C-alpha positions in Angstrom: -3.6 -137.9 159.8 -3.2 -139.8 156.6 -1.3 -139.0 153.4 -2.9 -139.8 150.0 -0.6 -141.9 147.8 -2.1 -140.2 144.7 -2.0 -136.5 145.5 0.1 -136.5 148.6 -2.5 -134.4 150.4 -3.2 -135.0 154.1 -6.5 -135.6 155.7 -7.9 -136.9 158.9 -8.7 -140.6 159.3 -10.0 -142.0 162.6 -7.4 -144.9 162.9 -9.6 -146.6 165.6 -12.5 -146.8 163.1 -10.8 -148.3 160.1 -9.7 -151.9 159.5 -7.5 -153.5 156.8 -9.4 -153.8 153.6 -11.6 -150.8 154.2 -12.1 -148.3 151.3 -12.0 -144.6 152.0 -11.8 -141.5 149.8 -9.2 -138.9 149.8 -10.7 -135.6 150.9 -8.3 -133.7 148.7 -8.5 -135.4 145.3 -11.3 -137.9 145.7 -9.2 -140.9 144.9 -10.5 -144.2 146.3 -8.0 -145.7 148.7 -7.7 -149.1 150.5 -6.4 -149.4 154.0 -3.6 -152.0 153.6 -2.2 -151.5 157.2 -3.5 -150.0 160.4 -0.4 -149.9 162.4 1.1 -147.8 161.0 -1.8 -146.5 158.9 -0.9 -147.2 155.2 -3.1 -146.5 152.2 -2.9 -147.7 148.7 -4.7 -146.3 145.6 -7.4 -148.7 144.3 -7.0 -149.7 140.7 -10.4 -149.3 139.2 -9.8 -152.0 136.6 -8.6 -154.4 139.3 -11.7 -153.6 141.4 -14.0 -154.3 138.5 -12.4 -157.7 137.9 -12.8 -158.6 141.5 -16.5 -157.6 141.4 -17.0 -159.7 138.3 -15.3 -162.7 140.0 -17.5 -162.3 143.1 -20.7 -162.3 141.0 -19.6 -165.4 139.1 -19.0 -167.2 142.4 -22.6 -166.6 143.6 
């Protein structure tokens, strides 16, 4: 079970299937979450503005 850092709802995550850096969505509130640790499982809310900046930087590098 995982706990959403946004809404504190709990939902099932197959810990054997996720890796650090994976993005998943909270089943309760729909927030986009990043797996920051797998042992123990730790999730962090993805800042949409930060994600947009990273996408722009990746495009510029190509």
